[in-house]
C-alpha positions in Angstrom: 94.0 1.8 0.9 93.5 3.1 -2.6 91.4 0.2 -3.6 89.2 0.7 -0.5 88.4 4.2 -1.5 87.5 3.0 -5.0 85.1 0.5 -3.4 83.4 3.3 -1.5 82.9 5.4 -4.6 81.6 2.4 -6.6 79.2 1.5 -3.8 78.0 5.1 -3.6 77.2 5.2 -7.4 75.5 1.8 -7.2 73.4 3.0 -4.3 72.3 6.2 -6.1 71.0 4.1 -9.0 69.3 1.4 -7.0 67.2 3.8 -4.9 65.0 5.2 -7.6 64.4 1.9 -9.3 63.3 0.1 -6.1 60.5 2.6 -5.7 58.7 1.4 -8.9 56.4 -1.6 -9.1 56.8 -3.7 -12.2 53.6 -4.7 -14.0 53.7 -7.3 -16.8 52.5 -5.9 -20.2 49.1 -7.6 -20.2 48.4 -5.9 -16.8 50.0 -2.5 -17.6 47.3 -1.5 -20.2 48.0 2.3 -20.1 51.8 2.2 -20.7 51.7 -0.6 -23.2 48.7 0.6 -25.3 50.8 2.1 -28.1 53.1 -0.8 -28.5 50.2 -3.3 -28.6 48.0 -1.7 -31.2 46.5 -4.2 -33.6 47.7 -2.2 -36.6 51.3 -2.8 -35.6 51.0 -6.6 -35.5 52.9 -8.5 -38.1 50.5 -10.5 -40.2 51.5 -14.0 -41.2 50.7 -13.3 -44.9 53.1 -10.3 -44.9 55.9 -12.3 -43.2 55.6 -15.2 -45.6 55.5 -12.9 -48.7 59.1 -12.0 -48.3 61.1 -13.8 -50.9 63.5 -13.4 -53.8 62.1 -11.5 -56.7 63.4 -12.6 -60.1 65.0 -9.5 -61.6 65.7 -10.8 -65.1 64.2 -13.1 -67.6 65.5 -13.8 -71.1 64.2 -11.2 -73.5 62.4 -12.4 -76.7 65.2 -10.9 -78.8 67.8 -12.9 -76.9 65.8 -16.1 -77.4 65.5 -15.2 -81.1 69.2 -14.9 -81.3 69.6 -18.4 -79.6 67.2 -19.9 -82.2 69.1 -18.4 -85.1 72.5 -19.5 -83.6 71.4 -23.2 -83.7 72.0 -23.1 -87.5 75.7 -22.7 -86.9 76.1 -25.4 -84.2 76.4 -29.1 -85.3 75.1 -30.6 -82.1 72.0 -28.4 -82.0 71.3 -29.0 -85.7 71.5 -32.8 -85.1 69.1 -32.6 -82.1 66.6 -30.3 -83.9 66.6 -32.7 -86.9 66.0 -35.6 -84.7 63.1 -34.0 -82.9 61.6 -32.9 -86.2 61.1 -36.6 -87.1 62.1 -38.8 -84.1 62.7 -42.5 -85.1 65.2 -45.2 -84.3 66.9 -44.5 -87.7 67.3 -40.8 -87.0 68.5 -41.6 -83.4 71.3 -43.7 -84.9 72.4 -40.7 -87.0 73.1 -38.7 -83.8 76.6 -38.4 -82.5 77.4 -40.9 -79.8 77.6 -38.3 -77.0 74.1 -36.9 -78.0 72.5 -40.3 -78.4 73.3 -41.2 -74.8 71.6 -38.0 -73.5 68.9 -37.4 -76.1 66.2 -38.3 -73.5 67.2 -35.1 -71.6 66.3 -32.8 -74.5 63.1 -31.6 -76.1 62.0 -28.8 -78.4 59.5 -26.1 -77.5 58.8 -23.0 -79.7 61.9 -23.7 -81.7 64.1 -23.7 -78.6 66.1 -26.7 -77.6 65.5 -27.4 -73.9 67.6 -29.5 -71.6 66.6 -31.1 -68.3 68.7 -33.0 -65.8 67.7 -36.4 -64.5 65.0 -36.1 -61.9 64.7 -32.3 -62.4 61.5 -30.5 -63.6 63.5 -27.5 -64.8 64.0 -27.0 -68.5 66.9 -24.8 -69.5 67.4 -23.2 -72.9 70.4 -24.9 -74.6 72.8 -22.2 -75.8 74.8 -23.2 -78.9 78.6 -22.8 -79.3 78.5 -19.1 -80.1 81.0 -17.0 -78.1 79.3 -13.7 -78.8 75.9 -15.1 -77.8 77.3 -16.4 -74.5 78.9 -13.1 -73.8 75.6 -11.3 -74.4 73.7 -13.7 -72.2 76.3 -13.5 -69.4 76.2 -9.7 -69.7 72.5 -9.7 -69.2 72.8 -11.7 -66.0 75.9 -10.1 -64.5 76.5 -6.6 -65.8 72.9 -5.3 -66.3 71.7 -2.7 -63.8 69.2 -5.3 -62.3 72.0 -7.8 -61.8 74.5 -5.5 -60.1 77.8 -7.5 -60.6 76.7 -10.1 -58.1 79.8 -12.2 -58.3 80.6 -15.7 -59.6 78.3 -17.9 -57.6 75.2 -15.7 -57.9 75.7 -15.0 -61.6 76.0 -18.7 -62.2 72.8 -19.4 -60.2 71.0 -16.7 -62.1 72.2 -18.1 -65.5 71.3 -21.6 -64.6 67.7 -20.7 -64.0 67.2 -20.2 -67.7 70.2 -21.4 -69.7 72.4 -24.4 -70.2 75.7 -24.9 -72.1 78.7 -27.1 -71.6 81.3 -25.9 -69.0 79.0 -23.1 -67.9 80.5 -22.7 -64.5 84.0 -22.4 -65.9 82.7 -19.8 -68.4 81.1 -17.7 -65.6 84.3 -18.0 -63.5 86.4 -16.6 -66.3 83.9 -13.9 -67.1 83.7 -12.6 -63.5 87.5 -12.8 -63.1 88.0 -10.3 -65.9 85.1 -8.0 -65.0 86.6 -4.6 -64.2 83.9 -3.6 -61.8 84.1 -6.8 -59.8 87.9 -6.5 -59.6 87.7 -2.9 -58.2 85.3 -4.0 -55.4 
């Protein structure tokens, strides 16, 4: 009995809503010019050029002082010194003087404006080789992780930002440790 009275109330409400809507005739947008005029103004249309222009803006690039510090740090790194000496006067004799691990990969390196650049096989990107200098690596990582334009973006994004410009051995491991001890990242 109770469920029957509920049905009556429900049907009454349903009927009160259906009556006003049945009195209106639907017109598709292309035929209903007056009602749709504001929403179909040409100025509101999305232009393909605007939609395609959306992308990632690069927020940081290596500063010239940072690159100068990289150049000067090469003097204290044995591998970098060997490679720079080789590229100053490349020959088979100077190639044989390279350490074995460098000799196998020397084709991946080149020098440009005093910077040692590294490129992976089949990749057009050239990364600045960072020598074994703890303080320099800290400074570079700070620029790509802690700077206001970077915004403590986490391990993966920091690594991706760094690898746009720089290369050093065990770079992912370095970034993982750096982000793990970052106080701001641990609070979030």
